[in-house]
C-alpha positions as CSV (number, residue, x, y, z in Angstrom):
1,M,-11.6,12.9,-19.7
2,N,-14.0,14.1,-22.3
3,E,-17.2,12.3,-23.3
4,L,-15.7,10.7,-26.5
5,N,-12.8,9.1,-24.6
6,M,-14.6,7.9,-21.5
7,E,-17.9,6.8,-23.0
8,K,-16.8,5.5,-26.5
9,E,-13.1,4.8,-26.5
10,K,-12.1,1.1,-26.5
11,I,-11.9,-0.2,-22.9
12,S,-8.6,-2.0,-23.3
13,K,-7.1,1.3,-24.7
14,L,-8.4,3.3,-21.8
15,I,-7.1,0.8,-19.2
16,K,-3.7,0.9,-20.9
17,R,-3.7,4.7,-20.8
18,F,-4.6,5.0,-17.2
19,A,-3.2,1.8,-15.7
20,I,0.4,1.6,-17.0
21,P,1.4,5.0,-15.5
22,C,-0.5,4.1,-12.3
23,V,1.2,0.7,-12.0
24,I,4.6,2.4,-12.5
25,S,3.7,5.0,-9.8
26,M,2.6,2.4,-7.4
27,I,5.7,0.2,-7.9
28,V,7.9,3.2,-7.5
29,A,6.1,4.2,-4.3
30,A,6.6,0.7,-2.9
31,L,10.3,0.9,-3.8
32,Y,10.8,3.7,-1.3
33,N,10.9,1.2,1.5
34,I,12.2,-1.8,-0.3
35,V,15.3,0.1,-1.6
36,D,16.1,1.2,1.9
37,Q,15.9,-2.4,3.0
38,I,18.2,-3.6,0.3
39,F,20.9,-1.0,0.9
40,I,20.6,-1.4,4.7
41,G,20.9,-5.2,4.4
42,W,24.2,-4.8,2.4
43,G,25.5,-2.1,4.9
44,E,27.0,-2.4,8.4
45,A,23.5,-2.6,10.0
46,G,22.6,-5.8,8.2
47,A,19.8,-7.9,9.6
48,F,19.5,-5.6,12.7
49,G,18.9,-2.6,10.3
50,N,16.3,-4.6,8.3
51,A,14.5,-5.7,11.5
52,A,14.5,-2.0,12.6
53,T,12.9,-0.8,9.3
54,N,10.4,-3.6,9.6
55,I,9.4,-2.3,13.0
56,V,9.0,1.3,11.7
57,Y,7.4,0.3,8.4
58,P,3.8,0.0,9.8
59,F,3.9,3.6,10.9
60,T,4.8,4.7,7.3
61,V,1.9,2.5,6.1
62,I,-0.4,4.3,8.5
63,A,0.6,7.6,6.9
64,L,0.1,6.2,3.4
65,A,-3.3,4.8,4.5
66,F,-4.6,8.2,5.5
67,A,-3.2,9.7,2.3
68,L,-5.1,7.2,0.2
69,L,-8.2,7.4,2.4
70,V,-8.5,11.1,1.3
71,G,-6.7,10.9,-2.1
72,D,-8.5,7.8,-3.5
73,G,-11.8,8.9,-2.0
74,M,-11.7,12.4,-3.5
75,A,-10.6,11.0,-6.8
76,A,-13.4,8.5,-6.9
77,Q,-15.9,11.2,-5.9
78,F,-14.5,13.6,-8.5
79,S,-14.9,11.0,-11.3
80,L,-18.5,10.2,-10.3
81,L,-19.4,13.9,-10.1
82,L,-17.7,14.7,-13.4
83,G,-19.5,11.9,-15.1
84,A,-22.8,13.2,-13.7
85,K,-21.8,16.7,-15.1
86,E,-21.8,18.3,-11.6
87,K,-18.7,20.5,-12.1
88,E,-18.9,22.6,-9.0
89,K,-19.3,19.7,-6.7
90,A,-16.4,18.0,-8.5
91,N,-14.2,21.0,-7.7
92,K,-15.2,20.9,-4.1
93,A,-14.3,17.2,-3.9
94,I,-10.7,18.1,-4.8
95,G,-10.5,21.3,-2.7
96,N,-11.9,19.7,0.4
97,G,-9.6,16.7,0.0
98,L,-6.5,18.9,-0.1
99,I,-7.5,20.7,3.1
100,I,-8.1,17.4,4.9
101,L,-4.7,16.0,3.6
102,I,-2.9,19.0,5.1
103,F,-4.7,18.6,8.5
104,I,-4.0,14.9,8.7
105,S,-0.4,15.2,7.8
106,I,0.3,17.7,10.6
107,I,-1.5,15.6,13.2
108,L,0.4,12.4,12.3
109,T,3.8,14.2,12.4
110,I,3.1,15.6,15.8
111,L,1.9,12.2,17.1
112,G,4.9,10.4,15.6
113,L,7.5,12.7,17.2
114,I,5.8,12.8,20.7
115,F,4.9,9.1,21.0
116,N,8.1,7.7,19.4
117,K,8.8,5.0,22.0
118,Q,5.1,3.9,22.4
119,I,4.8,3.5,18.6
120,L,8.0,1.3,18.5
121,R,6.6,-0.8,21.3
122,I,3.3,-1.4,19.6
123,F,5.1,-2.7,16.5
124,G,7.2,-5.2,18.3
125,A,10.4,-3.3,19.2
126,N,12.2,-4.8,22.2
127,P,14.5,-2.3,24.1
128,K,16.6,-5.4,25.2
129,E,17.6,-5.8,21.5
130,I,19.8,-2.7,21.9
131,E,21.3,-2.4,18.5
132,C,18.0,-3.1,16.6
133,Y,16.0,-0.8,18.9
134,K,18.5,2.2,18.4
135,Y,18.3,1.8,14.6
136,A,14.5,1.8,14.8
137,Q,14.5,5.0,16.9
138,D,16.8,6.8,14.5
139,Y,14.8,5.8,11.4
140,L,11.3,6.7,12.9
141,R,12.4,10.1,14.1
142,I,13.7,11.2,10.7
143,I,10.8,9.7,8.8
144,C,8.4,11.7,10.9
145,Y,9.8,15.0,9.6
146,G,8.9,14.0,6.0
147,L,5.3,12.9,6.7
148,P,3.5,16.1,5.6
149,F,5.3,15.9,2.2
150,Y,4.7,12.1,1.9
151,I,1.0,12.3,2.8
152,I,0.1,15.3,0.6
153,G,2.2,14.0,-2.3
154,Q,0.7,10.5,-2.3
155,G,-2.8,11.9,-1.7
156,L,-2.7,14.1,-4.7
157,N,-1.5,11.3,-7.0
158,A,-4.9,9.8,-7.5
159,T,-6.5,13.2,-8.2
160,I,-3.9,13.9,-10.9
161,R,-4.6,10.5,-12.5
162,S,-8.4,11.2,-12.4
163,D,-7.8,14.6,-14.0
164,G,-6.6,12.7,-17.1
165,S,-2.8,13.1,-16.4
166,P,-1.7,9.6,-15.3
167,K,1.7,10.2,-16.9
168,Y,2.3,13.3,-14.8
169,A,1.3,11.4,-11.6
170,M,3.8,8.7,-12.6
171,V,6.6,11.3,-13.1
172,A,5.9,12.9,-9.8
173,T,6.4,9.6,-8.0
174,I,9.3,8.5,-10.1
175,I,11.3,11.7,-9.4
176,G,11.1,11.0,-5.7
177,A,12.0,7.3,-6.0
178,I,15.0,7.9,-8.3
179,S,16.2,10.5,-5.8
180,N,15.9,8.0,-3.0
181,I,17.7,5.2,-5.0
182,I,20.6,7.6,-5.8
183,L,21.0,9.1,-2.4
184,D,20.6,5.8,-0.4
185,P,24.1,4.4,-1.2
186,I,25.6,7.8,-0.9
187,F,24.3,8.4,2.6
188,I,24.7,4.8,3.7
189,F,28.1,3.9,2.2
190,V,29.9,7.1,1.4
191,F,28.8,9.2,4.5
192,K,28.6,6.1,6.7
193,M,25.2,7.2,8.1
194,S,23.7,3.7,8.0
195,V,20.0,3.6,8.9
196,K,19.9,7.4,9.4
197,G,21.1,7.9,5.9
198,A,18.4,5.7,4.4
199,A,15.8,7.7,6.3
200,I,17.2,11.1,5.1
201,A,17.3,9.8,1.5
202,T,13.6,8.7,1.8
203,V,12.5,12.1,3.1
204,I,14.3,14.0,0.3
205,G,12.6,11.9,-2.3
206,Q,9.2,12.5,-0.6
207,V,9.8,16.3,-0.7
208,L,10.5,16.2,-4.4
209,T,7.3,14.2,-5.2
210,F,5.4,16.7,-3.1
211,I,6.8,19.7,-5.0
212,V,6.0,18.2,-8.4
213,S,2.5,17.3,-7.3
214,I,1.8,20.8,-5.9
215,I,3.0,22.4,-9.2
216,Y,0.3,20.5,-11.1
217,L,-2.4,22.2,-9.2
218,R,-1.5,25.5,-10.9
219,K,-3.0,24.3,-14.2
220,P,-5.2,21.2,-13.9
221,K,-7.4,20.0,-16.8
222,T,-10.9,19.6,-15.5
223,F,-11.1,21.1,-12.0
224,K,-10.3,24.4,-10.3
225,I,-9.2,25.0,-6.8
226,N,-10.4,28.4,-5.5
227,K,-11.8,29.9,-2.3
228,Q,-15.2,28.2,-2.7
229,S,-13.8,24.7,-3.3
230,I,-11.6,24.7,-0.2
231,I,-14.5,25.6,2.1
232,L,-15.4,22.3,3.8
233,D,-18.6,20.8,2.6
234,K,-19.9,18.2,5.1
235,N,-21.7,16.0,2.6
236,I,-19.0,16.0,-0.1
237,S,-16.2,15.4,2.4
238,K,-18.2,12.6,4.0
239,K,-18.9,10.9,0.7
240,S,-15.2,11.1,-0.3
241,I,-14.1,9.7,3.0
242,L,-16.6,6.8,2.6
243,L,-15.4,6.1,-0.9
244,G,-11.8,6.1,0.4
245,L,-12.4,3.8,3.4
246,A,-11.4,0.6,1.4
247,S,-8.0,2.2,0.6
248,L,-7.5,3.1,4.2
249,I,-8.4,-0.3,5.5
250,T,-6.3,-2.1,2.8
251,Q,-3.2,-0.3,4.1
252,L,-4.2,-0.5,7.8
253,A,-4.6,-4.2,7.4
254,I,-0.9,-4.4,6.5
255,V,-0.2,-2.5,9.7
256,I,-2.2,-5.0,11.7
257,I,-0.6,-8.0,10.0
258,I,2.9,-6.8,10.8
259,A,2.1,-5.6,14.3
260,V,0.5,-9.0,15.2
261,A,3.2,-11.0,13.4
262,N,6.1,-9.0,15.0
263,N,4.7,-9.5,18.5
264,L,4.0,-13.2,18.0
265,V,7.6,-13.6,16.7
266,G,8.8,-11.9,19.9
267,R,6.9,-14.4,22.0
268,Y,7.6,-17.6,20.1
269,G,10.7,-17.0,18.1
270,Y,13.0,-18.7,20.6
271,N,10.6,-21.6,21.0
272,T,10.9,-22.6,17.3
273,L,14.0,-24.6,16.2
274,A,15.4,-24.5,12.8
275,S,16.8,-27.7,11.0
276,T,20.2,-26.9,12.5
277,G,18.8,-27.3,16.1
278,A,19.2,-23.5,16.8
279,A,16.3,-21.3,17.6
280,Y,15.2,-18.8,15.0
281,G,15.1,-16.1,17.7
282,V,13.6,-12.7,17.2
283,V,15.8,-10.6,14.9
284,T,15.9,-13.2,12.1
285,P,12.1,-13.6,11.8
286,L,11.5,-9.9,12.2
287,A,13.9,-9.1,9.3
288,V,12.5,-11.9,7.1
289,I,8.9,-11.0,7.7
290,G,9.8,-7.4,6.9
291,I,11.3,-8.4,3.6
292,C,8.5,-10.7,2.8
293,M,6.0,-7.9,3.4
294,K,7.9,-5.5,1.1
295,V,8.0,-8.1,-1.7
296,F,4.3,-8.7,-1.1
297,G,3.8,-5.0,-1.3
298,I,5.4,-4.8,-4.7
299,V,2.9,-7.4,-6.1
300,V,0.0,-5.7,-4.5
301,S,1.2,-2.3,-5.8
302,I,1.0,-3.7,-9.4
303,V,-2.5,-5.1,-8.7
304,I,-3.7,-1.9,-7.1
305,G,-2.1,0.2,-9.9
306,V,-4.1,-1.8,-12.5
307,S,-7.3,-1.5,-10.5
308,L,-6.9,2.2,-9.8
309,G,-6.2,2.7,-13.5
310,G,-9.8,1.5,-14.1
311,M,-11.3,3.8,-11.4
312,P,-11.8,6.9,-13.6
313,I,-13.3,4.7,-16.4
314,I,-15.7,2.9,-14.0
315,G,-16.6,6.0,-12.1
316,Y,-17.3,8.1,-15.1
317,N,-19.4,5.4,-16.8
318,M,-21.3,4.7,-13.6
319,G,-22.2,8.4,-13.4
320,A,-23.2,8.3,-17.1
321,K,-25.3,5.2,-16.5
322,N,-23.3,3.1,-19.0
323,I,-23.3,-0.2,-17.1
324,K,-22.2,-2.3,-20.1
325,R,-18.8,-0.5,-20.2
326,V,-18.5,-0.8,-16.4
327,K,-18.8,-4.5,-16.6
328,E,-16.4,-4.8,-19.5
329,T,-13.8,-2.8,-17.6
330,I,-14.2,-4.9,-14.5
331,K,-13.7,-8.2,-16.5
332,C,-10.6,-6.9,-18.2
333,I,-9.0,-5.7,-14.9
334,L,-9.7,-9.0,-13.1
335,I,-8.1,-11.0,-15.9
336,I,-5.0,-8.9,-15.9
337,N,-4.6,-9.2,-12.1
338,L,-5.2,-13.0,-12.3
339,I,-2.2,-13.3,-14.6
340,I,-0.1,-11.0,-12.3
341,G,-1.0,-13.3,-9.4
342,L,0.0,-16.5,-11.2
343,I,3.4,-15.0,-12.2
344,A,4.1,-14.0,-8.6
345,F,3.1,-17.4,-7.3
346,I,5.6,-19.1,-9.6
347,I,8.4,-16.7,-8.5
348,F,7.7,-17.1,-4.8
349,E,7.5,-20.9,-4.9
350,F,10.4,-21.7,-7.2
351,F,12.9,-18.8,-6.6
352,P,12.7,-17.8,-2.9
353,T,16.5,-17.9,-2.4
354,F,17.1,-15.6,-5.2
355,I,14.7,-13.1,-3.8
356,I,16.0,-13.2,-0.2
357,N,19.7,-12.8,-1.4
358,I,18.8,-9.4,-2.9
359,F,18.4,-8.1,0.6
360,G,21.9,-8.8,2.0
361,K,24.9,-11.1,2.2
362,G,26.3,-13.6,4.6
363,N,22.9,-14.7,5.9
364,S,22.8,-17.6,8.4
365,I,21.3,-21.0,7.6
366,E,18.4,-20.2,9.9
367,Y,17.8,-16.9,8.2
368,L,17.7,-18.5,4.7
369,E,15.6,-21.4,5.9
370,Y,12.9,-19.1,7.5
371,A,12.9,-16.9,4.5
372,K,12.0,-19.8,2.2
373,Y,9.2,-20.8,4.5
374,C,7.9,-17.3,4.6
375,L,7.9,-16.7,0.9
376,R,6.4,-20.2,0.0
377,I,3.8,-20.4,2.7
378,F,2.9,-16.9,3.8
379,L,2.6,-15.8,0.1
380,G,1.3,-19.1,-1.1
381,G,-2.2,-17.7,-1.7
382,I,-0.9,-14.7,-3.7
383,V,-3.2,-15.4,-6.6
384,F,-6.3,-15.1,-4.4
385,T,-4.8,-12.0,-2.7
386,C,-4.4,-10.2,-6.1
387,L,-8.1,-10.8,-6.9
388,I,-9.3,-9.8,-3.5
389,K,-7.4,-6.4,-3.6
390,S,-8.6,-5.8,-7.1
391,M,-12.3,-6.6,-6.3
392,S,-12.1,-4.3,-3.3
393,I,-11.0,-1.3,-5.5
394,L,-13.5,-2.2,-8.2
395,L,-16.3,-2.0,-5.6
396,Q,-14.9,1.3,-4.5
397,S,-14.9,2.6,-8.0
398,M,-18.6,1.6,-8.4
399,G,-19.5,3.7,-5.4
400,S,-20.1,0.7,-3.1
401,S,-18.1,1.9,-0.1
402,L,-19.7,-0.6,2.4
403,K,-18.9,-3.7,0.3
404,S,-15.5,-2.4,-0.6
405,T,-14.6,-1.7,3.0
406,L,-16.0,-5.1,4.2
407,L,-13.8,-6.9,1.6
408,A,-10.8,-4.8,2.5
409,L,-11.3,-5.9,6.1
410,A,-11.9,-9.5,5.4
411,R,-8.6,-10.9,4.3
412,D,-6.2,-9.1,6.7
413,V,-8.4,-8.5,9.8
414,I,-11.6,-10.6,9.9
415,F,-9.9,-13.8,8.9
416,F,-6.1,-13.4,9.1
417,V,-5.6,-12.0,12.6
418,P,-7.7,-14.6,14.5
419,A,-6.2,-17.4,12.4
420,I,-2.5,-16.4,13.1
421,I,-3.2,-15.8,16.8
422,I,-5.0,-19.1,17.2
423,I,-2.4,-21.1,15.2
424,A,0.5,-19.5,17.0
425,M,-1.0,-20.0,20.5
426,I,-1.7,-23.7,19.8
427,S,1.6,-24.5,18.0
428,H,4.0,-22.0,19.7
429,N,5.7,-22.1,16.3
430,V,6.6,-19.2,14.1
431,V,6.6,-21.4,11.0
432,T,3.3,-23.0,11.5
433,M,1.6,-19.6,12.0
434,L,2.5,-18.6,8.4
435,W,-0.4,-20.9,7.1
436,S,-2.9,-18.4,8.5
437,A,-2.4,-16.2,5.4
438,V,-3.4,-19.0,3.0
439,I,-6.6,-19.6,5.1
440,A,-7.4,-16.0,5.0
441,D,-6.9,-15.7,1.3
442,V,-9.2,-18.6,0.4
443,L,-12.1,-17.4,2.6
444,S,-11.8,-13.8,1.5
445,F,-11.7,-14.7,-2.1
446,I,-15.1,-16.5,-1.8
447,M,-16.5,-13.4,0.0
448,G,-15.1,-11.1,-2.7
449,M,-16.7,-13.0,-5.5
450,L,-20.1,-13.0,-3.7
451,L,-19.9,-9.2,-3.0
452,L,-18.9,-8.3,-6.5
453,W,-21.5,-10.5,-8.1
454,S,-24.2,-9.0,-5.8
455,E,-23.1,-5.4,-6.7
456,L,-23.1,-6.1,-10.5
457,K,-26.6,-7.6,-10.2
458,K,-27.8,-4.6,-8.3
459,I,-26.6,-2.0,-10.8
460,S,-28.0,-4.0,-13.7
461,K,-31.4,-3.9,-12.1
462,T,-31.3,-0.2,-11.1
463,N,-30.0,0.9,-14.5
């Protein structure tokens, strides 16, 4: 984090140093849910268990959204203040963020435990689907107990990276994920705990990540947490929250997508017939959409990891008024994420059956058919999605919280939600409604290019 590294080191070398551990951390974090889904799919719960975890998944994303709101926000603020040589304020950004993380984690845990049934209903659970509903209740209740560890652990990850320790941040996440991967089959298959076992394995992994992250705070490199830094400062906390809004909205948008899609599936699933003449129903589309979103999440995690890897570089050089290096970093990150998007597009379009078979055996013809539609159509605009997610974080790194937030909202809320509702209401078809994602991708990409261009033009003039 010293001046020589951030202001003079080769950009590609800096991105490699920060992005690779960050990408690994993000992928591993995404694996928490996807591993559960794989083992559950191969267990006795099968599609019912996968549908249940899809119903609960949005609530875990809400927890992650608030963790990133504070974590990414305080990390961005910290980098900007460090580049501007305002050490005391940089310390406060970290200390204030930690206190806010603790407060948010307690509130969400209490809400999750008290409003269990209401939460499940919002995300598409139907009590009439008895087996699926019971699995969802079990999974949600156990996951809630791990929320404080999950939120604080994930929130501190960005801070550790911005402190010049991306490898440590990576290790903290990997330890939890490996624990989850090892314990999942033990609890599910050996102890015969099914969905409950998957939830317990996840919570244990989250606790381990939390412990490793907290240990780091004993000897950080460039900040210090003391009594002064944890006293809430209205201006610093507000700025950090504003800078983290894009991360919050990016995650909440996933929640909105799943909630809307799940409810539309519940309404029109039995109206849509497969090629066999049988209706897709509710459980099959719920399970498939859940898997599709997890796979989507893996790709987005890589893109976000690359983009977050550039955050300390962009933030520091913005603070130091070195705009040329800011532009060079942005160009490099966009090219990398374009390549990631193209690779993902090829996999989704040409190998959908291989992907869906990872998540369970003995799937029906209707299940496999809908899965192919979902991967090929719903994720058909993945190249645009990758660039949209990247541009949102780049704008966040530059300190443009308003534009970053607007772009984060565009793809998944402003364009996608109205499109999927309108298409579904007109067609009454759970296959046709998948095209709404492609429409949202194209429109949001155009908006993102305009917003990024205007911000680059603005900083070139002012500096």
